[in-house]
C-alpha positions as CSV (number, residue, x, y, z in Angstrom):
1,M,-26.9,198.8,89.4
2,K,-28.4,197.6,86.4
3,K,-26.5,199.5,83.6
4,N,-26.3,196.6,81.1
5,T,-29.9,196.3,80.8
6,L,-30.0,200.0,80.4
7,L,-27.2,200.0,77.8
8,E,-28.9,197.2,75.9
9,T,-32.1,198.8,75.5
10,L,-30.7,202.3,74.7
11,E,-28.6,200.8,72.0
12,K,-31.5,199.1,70.5
13,L,-33.8,202.4,70.6
14,D,-31.0,204.8,69.5
15,N,-30.0,202.7,66.3
16,H,-33.7,202.8,65.0
17,F,-34.8,205.4,62.4
18,G,-37.6,207.7,64.0
19,V,-37.4,211.3,62.8
20,S,-40.3,213.5,63.8
21,G,-43.4,212.6,62.1
22,D,-42.1,209.0,61.3
23,E,-41.5,207.4,64.8
24,E,-43.2,203.9,63.7
25,D,-39.9,201.9,64.0
26,V,-39.1,203.1,67.3
27,A,-42.7,202.5,68.6
28,A,-42.4,198.9,67.5
29,E,-39.0,198.4,69.4
30,L,-40.4,200.1,72.4
31,R,-43.6,197.8,72.4
32,K,-41.1,195.0,72.4
33,Q,-39.2,196.1,75.1
34,M,-42.3,196.8,77.4
35,S,-43.6,193.7,76.6
36,G,-45.3,191.9,80.0
37,L,-44.7,195.0,81.9
38,Y,-48.2,196.8,81.6
39,D,-51.7,195.8,82.3
40,E,-53.0,198.0,79.3
41,Y,-51.5,199.4,76.2
42,R,-53.1,202.2,73.9
43,E,-51.9,204.3,70.9
44,D,-53.3,207.7,70.3
45,P,-54.2,209.2,66.7
46,L,-50.6,210.9,66.5
47,G,-48.8,207.5,67.3
48,S,-47.7,208.1,71.1
49,Q,-47.6,204.9,73.0
50,Y,-49.2,204.4,76.2
51,F,-48.0,201.6,78.6
52,I,-50.2,201.4,81.8
53,K,-49.5,199.5,85.0
54,Y,-52.4,199.7,87.3
55,G,-51.9,201.0,90.8
56,Q,-53.5,200.5,94.3
57,N,-55.5,203.5,93.2
58,R,-56.5,202.6,89.8
59,D,-58.0,205.8,89.0
60,K,-55.2,208.1,90.1
61,K,-52.3,208.4,87.7
62,I,-48.9,209.6,87.2
63,L,-47.7,209.9,83.6
64,F,-43.8,209.9,82.9
65,S,-43.2,210.8,79.4
66,A,-39.9,210.4,77.0
67,H,-40.7,211.5,73.4
68,M,-39.5,208.9,70.6
69,D,-38.4,211.3,68.0
70,E,-35.3,212.4,66.8
71,I,-34.4,215.5,64.9
72,G,-33.8,215.0,61.2
73,F,-34.8,215.9,57.6
74,I,-37.1,215.7,54.8
75,I,-36.5,215.4,51.3
76,N,-38.3,218.4,49.4
77,Y,-36.5,218.4,45.9
78,I,-34.8,216.1,43.5
79,E,-32.5,217.7,41.1
80,D,-32.5,216.7,37.4
81,D,-29.0,215.3,37.7
82,G,-30.2,212.9,41.0
83,F,-29.2,214.9,43.8
84,L,-31.6,215.7,46.8
85,R,-32.4,218.7,48.5
86,F,-33.8,218.6,52.1
87,L,-35.3,220.6,54.7
88,P,-34.6,220.4,58.6
89,V,-37.3,218.6,60.6
90,G,-36.3,219.9,64.2
91,Y,-33.8,222.6,65.6
92,H,-30.5,221.9,63.6
93,D,-26.9,223.5,63.7
94,D,-26.2,224.1,60.1
95,R,-22.4,223.5,61.2
96,M,-23.2,219.9,62.0
97,V,-24.8,218.9,58.6
98,V,-22.1,219.0,55.7
99,N,-20.1,215.8,54.9
100,Q,-22.4,213.5,56.8
101,D,-23.6,210.0,56.3
102,M,-27.3,210.0,56.0
103,I,-30.3,207.4,55.8
104,I,-33.3,208.0,53.9
105,K,-36.6,206.1,54.4
106,T,-38.5,205.4,51.5
107,G,-42.4,205.3,51.3
108,K,-42.1,201.4,50.8
109,G,-40.1,201.4,54.3
110,D,-36.4,200.8,52.3
111,F,-33.4,202.3,53.8
112,I,-31.2,204.1,51.1
113,Q,-27.7,205.5,52.2
114,G,-26.3,208.7,51.0
115,V,-23.7,211.7,52.0
116,T,-24.4,215.2,52.3
117,G,-22.1,217.1,49.9
118,S,-21.2,220.8,49.1
119,K,-18.7,222.7,47.1
120,P,-15.1,221.6,48.0
121,T,-12.8,224.0,49.7
122,H,-10.6,224.4,46.5
123,V,-13.1,226.5,44.8
124,L,-14.8,228.5,47.5
125,T,-13.9,232.2,47.7
126,R,-12.3,233.5,50.7
127,E,-15.6,235.0,51.8
128,E,-17.3,231.8,51.3
129,Q,-14.5,230.0,53.2
130,E,-15.4,232.0,56.5
131,Q,-19.2,231.4,56.2
132,V,-21.1,228.4,57.9
133,E,-23.0,226.5,54.7
134,K,-26.6,226.6,55.0
135,I,-28.8,223.5,55.1
136,D,-30.5,225.0,51.9
137,Q,-27.0,224.9,50.2
138,L,-26.6,221.6,50.8
139,F,-27.6,218.3,48.7
140,V,-27.5,214.7,49.2
141,D,-25.8,212.1,47.0
142,V,-27.4,208.9,46.8
143,G,-25.3,207.6,43.7
144,T,-27.5,208.5,40.9
145,N,-27.1,210.5,37.8
146,S,-30.9,211.4,37.2
147,R,-34.1,212.1,38.8
148,E,-35.5,208.9,37.2
149,E,-32.7,206.8,38.7
150,T,-33.3,208.3,42.2
151,H,-37.2,207.6,41.9
152,D,-36.1,203.9,40.7
153,L,-34.7,203.8,44.5
154,G,-38.0,204.6,45.9
155,I,-36.9,208.2,46.8
156,Y,-39.4,211.0,46.5
157,P,-40.2,214.6,48.2
158,G,-41.7,213.9,51.5
159,D,-39.3,210.8,52.6
160,Y,-37.5,211.3,56.0
161,M,-33.9,211.2,56.3
162,T,-31.4,211.1,59.3
163,Y,-27.8,210.6,60.1
164,H,-26.6,207.1,59.6
165,R,-24.6,206.3,62.4
166,K,-24.7,203.4,65.1
167,G,-24.1,204.2,68.9
168,Y,-21.3,203.0,70.9
169,L,-19.4,203.0,74.4
170,L,-16.6,205.7,75.1
171,N,-14.5,204.4,77.8
172,Q,-17.1,201.8,79.2
173,R,-19.2,204.5,80.9
174,Y,-20.6,206.9,78.4
175,Y,-22.6,206.3,75.5
176,T,-22.6,208.3,72.2
177,G,-25.4,208.0,69.6
178,K,-27.4,209.9,66.8
179,S,-30.8,210.0,69.0
180,I,-29.7,210.3,72.4
181,D,-32.5,213.0,72.6
182,D,-34.6,211.4,73.7
183,R,-34.1,207.4,73.3
184,A,-32.1,207.8,76.6
185,G,-35.4,208.8,78.2
186,C,-37.4,206.2,76.5
187,A,-34.9,203.4,78.1
188,V,-35.0,204.8,81.3
189,L,-39.0,204.6,81.2
190,V,-38.5,200.7,80.1
191,E,-36.0,200.2,83.3
192,M,-38.3,201.9,85.6
193,M,-41.1,199.6,84.4
194,R,-38.9,196.5,84.7
195,R,-38.2,197.2,88.1
196,L,-42.0,198.1,89.0
197,K,-43.0,194.9,87.5
198,D,-43.8,192.7,90.4
199,Q,-44.8,195.9,92.6
200,K,-48.1,197.6,92.9
201,P,-47.5,201.4,93.6
202,P,-50.0,203.7,95.2
203,Y,-51.1,205.2,91.9
204,T,-51.5,203.9,88.3
205,I,-48.2,204.5,86.4
206,V,-48.7,205.6,82.8
207,A,-45.1,205.4,80.5
208,V,-45.5,207.1,77.3
209,G,-43.2,207.4,74.1
210,S,-44.3,210.7,72.8
211,V,-44.1,211.9,69.3
212,Q,-43.2,215.3,67.3
213,E,-41.6,216.7,70.4
214,E,-38.9,218.0,68.4
215,M,-41.4,219.9,66.1
216,G,-42.9,222.2,68.9
217,M,-43.7,219.7,71.7
218,R,-46.9,218.6,70.1
219,S,-48.0,215.5,72.2
220,G,-48.2,217.2,75.6
221,N,-51.9,217.9,75.4
222,P,-53.3,215.2,73.9
223,M,-51.2,212.8,76.2
224,M,-53.1,214.8,79.0
225,N,-56.4,214.8,77.6
226,N,-56.3,211.0,77.1
227,I,-55.0,210.2,80.5
228,N,-56.1,213.1,82.9
229,P,-53.0,212.2,85.1
230,E,-52.9,214.0,88.5
231,V,-49.0,215.0,87.6
232,M,-46.9,214.7,84.5
233,I,-42.9,214.1,84.5
234,A,-41.2,214.6,81.4
235,V,-38.3,212.4,81.0
236,D,-35.9,214.1,78.6
237,V,-32.1,215.1,78.1
238,T,-30.8,218.6,79.2
239,I,-27.6,220.6,77.9
240,T,-24.3,220.2,80.1
241,G,-21.8,223.0,80.6
242,D,-18.8,220.6,81.2
243,V,-17.2,220.9,77.7
244,P,-14.6,223.6,76.6
245,G,-16.1,226.8,75.3
246,I,-19.3,227.0,77.8
247,E,-19.0,228.9,81.1
248,P,-20.8,227.3,84.2
249,R,-22.8,230.5,84.5
250,Q,-24.5,229.7,81.1
251,C,-25.3,226.1,82.0
252,S,-24.2,224.8,85.4
253,E,-25.0,221.1,85.0
254,I,-22.6,218.4,84.5
255,M,-22.6,214.8,83.2
256,G,-22.2,212.3,86.1
257,R,-23.6,214.5,88.6
258,G,-27.2,213.1,88.5
259,P,-30.4,214.1,86.7
260,G,-31.6,217.9,86.3
261,V,-34.7,218.4,88.4
262,K,-36.3,220.9,86.2
263,F,-37.1,224.4,87.6
264,Y,-37.5,226.6,84.6
265,D,-36.9,226.5,81.0
266,W,-38.1,228.9,77.9
267,E,-37.4,228.8,74.1
268,P,-37.4,232.3,73.3
269,I,-37.1,231.6,69.6
270,L,-40.1,230.0,69.5
271,G,-41.9,232.4,71.6
272,A,-44.1,231.6,74.7
273,T,-42.8,227.9,75.2
274,G,-41.5,226.9,78.5
275,N,-42.4,225.8,81.8
276,N,-42.1,227.4,85.3
277,V,-42.3,224.0,87.5
278,P,-44.5,224.9,90.6
279,R,-42.2,224.9,93.5
280,K,-44.5,222.3,95.4
281,L,-43.3,219.8,92.7
282,T,-39.8,220.6,92.7
283,D,-39.8,220.6,96.6
284,F,-41.4,217.1,96.5
285,I,-38.6,215.7,93.9
286,I,-35.8,217.1,95.6
287,N,-36.9,215.7,99.0
288,L,-37.4,212.2,97.4
289,A,-33.5,212.7,96.0
290,K,-32.4,213.5,99.4
291,K,-34.4,210.8,101.2
292,Y,-32.9,208.1,98.9
293,N,-29.6,209.6,98.8
294,I,-29.9,210.0,94.8
295,P,-27.6,212.7,93.2
296,Y,-29.3,215.3,91.5
297,Q,-28.9,218.9,89.8
298,R,-31.1,222.0,89.7
299,E,-31.9,223.0,86.0
300,V,-32.6,226.3,85.0
301,F,-31.9,227.5,81.5
302,T,-33.1,228.9,78.3
303,G,-33.1,227.7,74.6
304,G,-35.1,224.6,75.1
305,G,-38.3,223.0,76.3
306,T,-39.9,219.7,76.9
307,D,-43.5,218.0,76.6
308,A,-44.2,219.3,80.1
309,W,-44.8,222.8,78.7
310,S,-47.7,221.7,76.5
311,A,-48.8,219.1,78.8
312,S,-49.1,221.9,81.7
313,M,-51.8,224.0,79.5
314,A,-53.9,220.9,78.5
315,G,-57.5,221.2,79.5
316,K,-57.9,223.1,82.8
317,G,-54.3,222.9,83.5
318,Y,-51.9,220.4,84.9
319,L,-49.1,219.8,87.3
320,A,-46.3,219.0,85.1
321,G,-42.2,219.1,85.7
322,G,-39.3,217.4,84.2
323,I,-36.4,215.1,85.4
324,C,-33.9,215.1,82.9
325,I,-30.5,213.4,82.0
326,P,-27.4,215.5,81.2
327,Q,-26.1,215.2,77.5
328,R,-23.4,216.6,75.9
329,Y,-23.4,217.6,72.1
330,M,-27.2,218.1,71.9
331,H,-29.0,218.0,68.7
332,T,-26.0,216.5,66.9
333,A,-25.3,213.1,65.9
334,V,-22.6,212.4,68.7
335,G,-25.0,213.0,71.7
336,T,-23.5,211.6,74.6
337,V,-24.7,210.8,78.2
338,D,-23.3,209.0,81.3
339,L,-24.9,205.5,81.9
340,N,-24.6,206.4,85.8
341,D,-26.9,209.6,85.3
342,M,-29.4,207.2,83.3
343,E,-29.4,205.0,86.4
344,N,-29.9,207.5,88.8
345,T,-32.5,209.0,86.8
346,V,-34.3,205.4,86.9
347,Q,-33.9,205.7,90.8
348,L,-35.5,209.1,91.0
349,L,-38.5,207.9,89.1
350,L,-39.1,204.9,91.0
351,A,-38.8,206.8,94.2
352,F,-41.5,209.4,92.8
353,A,-43.8,206.3,91.7
354,K,-43.5,204.5,95.0
355,D,-43.8,207.8,97.2
356,Y,-46.3,210.1,95.3
357,T,-49.8,210.3,96.7
358,G,-50.9,213.9,96.1
359,L,-49.5,217.2,96.7
């Protein structure tokens, strides 16, 4: 296995700033990682990155997509005494946000560090101590004492912010980082393209780093309209049930047992977002896994979605599904994946690229 190159790529991508709507730094790193691995490059008006490798049949295309963006925050107000107020960008758990190291990207591209603060426990009422502090109650301290001093740092409403945390290995097998969702998928796409470098698969392969997935899976439709592929596979992360407090019936996927083959997802909070993957596509993927002895898991859950949802409804409709990397601690600063699962995801994508000739 080539876990070292996967790890190196994941570290580089994960440690870049890339909140939904401001993915430029990640896109630049992805272009660097993809250098020499494609025949054609495109960028669409939203900022999604397209790396196209011609196949034996140049007109028939398979599109693999992983989103570059991460959840984060946006500054919406600066107090008279310099503290920042902020709003969520993407879906957050309020419990995870208090007392965190943060990094703000200014309009000039500078990075300013700060910390989230709140009322100390010593002055909270008993009722307040039993409640989760909401994001709109929190603030960011960047070491200033006035709005003007904060402006002097280059910080204004509209600037994006995310967790300030560098990723690292746990026990030489797991990787934990702030933006595993979905830099893990981006790293897998890079590794897939590396291993296809000297090969010519039956169909043209299009690897896409998409944008604004965390804000409603906004890239799926434009991707399909731009490329018109025969099939689309979202390469994302998926929640696992292998930690204390989660029952297997709630989430049956486990880290270390291979990628999840998506059958169904649905986000009831957002409404009609979700994907019932056509059986002919899930059957094909599972048969590939069996043929090449690649471990896999069946993915069925509510509470999430991928770009495959919006991709499936583009134009006259498209065949779209997902192959997902199991991840612990979704949508926090400590997302964690198993490098073996990433490797097996690469293997399954390669099998798909080499064997797919239509369904």
